[in-house]
N, C-alpha and C positions, 0 to 999 in steps of 0.2 A: 602932134601928128605922128605918123609912122616914119621910120627911117631917118630919125634926126641925127645930125652930126654936131658934136659940141666941141668948140675950140675955146678952152678956158682962158687963154691969154697969160699975161705975166702975173707973177705973185702966187700966193698960196690960195688954192681954190678947193671948194667942196662941191661935187657934182652929185645931184640926186639922180640915181641911175635906174632906168627901166630896161631890163634886158630884152624885152619884146619890142621896144620902141626906139632903140638907139643903134645906129650902124657904126658909130665911132665916137670916141672921146679922146681928145688930146689935151693933156694938162699943160703943155708948152713949157712952162718954167715955174719954179718954186716947189713947195711941198703940196702936192695935189692929192685929193681924196675922192674916191668913188664911194658913195653911200648907197647901200642897197636897203630899200624899205620893205621889200616884199617878203612873204612867208611861203615856205614850201617851193622855192624856186631852185632850179639847177642853172648855175652860171658857169659857162664854159670859157676858159681862157687857155685854150690849147689848139694846136694847129690841125688836129684831126676832128674837131667838133662839128656838129651840124651847123651849117652856115647861119641858119635862122636863129640859133641860140648863142652864137659866138659873140662874146663881148670884145670888140675890137678896141683895145685901149693902147694909148701911147703916152709916155712921159708922166706916168702915174706912180706915186710912191706908196699910197695906202688904199686898201680896200676895207671898208667899214661894214661889217655884218651885224653890228650891235642893234640895228633898228628893225631887224626881222628875226624870225626864228625858223628853224628847220630848213635853212638854206644850205645847198651843197655847191661848193666852189671847186671846179676841176681845173688843174694847172699842169702844164708841161713846161720844160725848161725853155724851149724856143719861144713860146708865147710869153713867158715871164720876161725874157730879154726884150721882146717887142713891146710889152706893156709898160716897161720901166724906162728910166732915162739911162744915161751912160754908166751909172753906178750899179745897174742890174740888181737892185735891192727892192724888194716888195714886202710891206708889212700888212698883215691881216689882223684887224681888230675884231673882237668878238666877246661874247660873255655867255655864261651858262644861263639859259633862258628859263629853266625850271620846268616842273611838271612833265618831265620826259622829253622836252624839246631841246634840240642841240643844233648848232651850226657846225658844218663839217668842211674840211678841205681834203680833197683827194689829189695826190701827186702821182704823176706818171712813173711807173716802176722802172722803166728802162732808162730814165734820165739820171740814175745814180745819185739820187738825193740821200744825204746822210744827216742825222741829227748831230749837231756840233755841241750845243749846250743849251742851258736855260739861263735867261738873264734879260737885260734890257735891250730893246732894239735901237737901231741907229736913227729911226724916224718914228716919232709918236706924237699924238695929241697931248696937250698938257694934262688932261685928266687920266692919262695912262702912265704918268711919271714913275709910279711905284709898282706897276704891273710886271708880271713875269711873262716872258715870251720864249718860245722854243725856236732856236735858230737852226735852220736847215741850209745846206749848201750842196753844190755838186762840182764835178771836175771842171766845168766851164767857168766857174767863179760866180755863179748866180747865187743870191742870198734871199731866203725867205725868213721873216720873223713872224711867227704865228702865235697869237695870244693863247695862253695856257688853257683857257676855257673852250677853245675850239678844238674839236676832235680832228686828228690828222690820220689819214689812211693812205695806203699805196695801192694803186690799181692800174691795170692796163687800159689806157684810154684809147 
C-alpha cells in the first residue's frame, strides 16, 4: 500500500525499497541495507528534496543499487547524518550495468565533500570483500563509501 513505514528491528536487515511507496525506513540496529530494485529512478536523500520523492531513512548503513540500473541517488550531508546511525557512515553498492546504463550518486556541492582515497569500506556485504570503494568525507565527519562502478558527481541540490 501507499505510505508504508518500515521498522526493521534488531539485527542485520535488508529492506526492499520502493521510493514511491515508503514514507520511512528505520534500520534500528545492526548493519541494515536498503535495496533499490527499480530502473530509471531518482532517489532523494537530502533535506531540500521534493517531499513525495524523499527517502526518509534512519539507522541505515548500506544503499544497494545493484538490482536496478540508471538510478540516480541524490545526497546531502544533513540527510546522510539523518539516514545513518551514530557512525555517520553510508556505503553505496553498485555495479556497471553495461550497454550504456549506469547508477549515479550526486553529492551536494556546498557540503564540502572531498575524495579521501580508494580502498575497502568499513561496512560491506561479503560478496564485496575484494571490491574497491571511493571514500568521501566532509568537515562534519560524515563518510561515504561509494563503489567504484557508481558514477559520482557534484551538483547544487
